[in-house]
N, C-alpha and C positions, 0 to 999 in steps of 0.2 A: 504584373508587378511582382518581382521576386522578393522573398523574405530574406532577411539577414539570418545567418546561422543562429544567432542568439535569440531571435524571434521564434524560429522553429523549435529550438530547445525549450523555450518558455512555454509554447503551446503544448509540446509533448509532456512537460512536467506538470502543467495544469491538468491535462487529461488524465495522466497517471495518478495524480493526487485525488482527483474526483472519482476515479475508478476505485481507489483504495478506500475512500470514504463510503462508497456504496457497498463494497464487498466486505468490509470489516464486520458490520453487524448483519449482513445479508443472510447467509445460509445457516445462521446460528442454531435455529430450531432443529434442522436436520442433523447437525453435529451433536446436539445434546440428546436428542431422542432418536437413536439408531432405528432404522426401519426393520431390520431382520434379526433373527435370534443369533446369528453368527457375527453381527457387527459389534465390535468392541469400542466403547467410548474413549479408550486410551490408545495412545501411540507412543511407543518407547516409555511407557509408564507415566506419561503426562496426558492430561485431558486434551482431546482434539480441539475443543473450543478454545482453550488457552493458546494452543499452538497457532490456530487460525488467526486469532486476534493479534498475537505477537508478530506473525508474518506481515499482516497489513500495517501494523504500527511501524515495523521496521522499513516497509516500503515508503511510508509517509516521512519517516526520519531521513531516509535516503534522498527523497525528493527535496526536502528542505536543505540538506547538506549540499546537494548538487546546485540548487539555486543560489545558495550562499557563496559557493565556490566560483561559479561561472556567470551568474546573472546579476546579482545584487552588487552594485558599486557604491562606494562612499562618495562624498562630495569632493574629496581631494584626489580621487583617481581619475 
């Protein structure tokens, strides 16, 4: 049984959102506590942990925007 394109997109977006939920807080300790003396906790003058969280929050926002654009339909549509 073949899935419709909207079903495949929905499965992909759910999987991507679940990955973002797991990866957001995941390696935070390694980013806060660098392992070696040459590891800098900053990237472009911004803490790496902040950038990591911002990246995964933007992935989640992108998933919600894509679902709103292509999957979620109102009653009148």
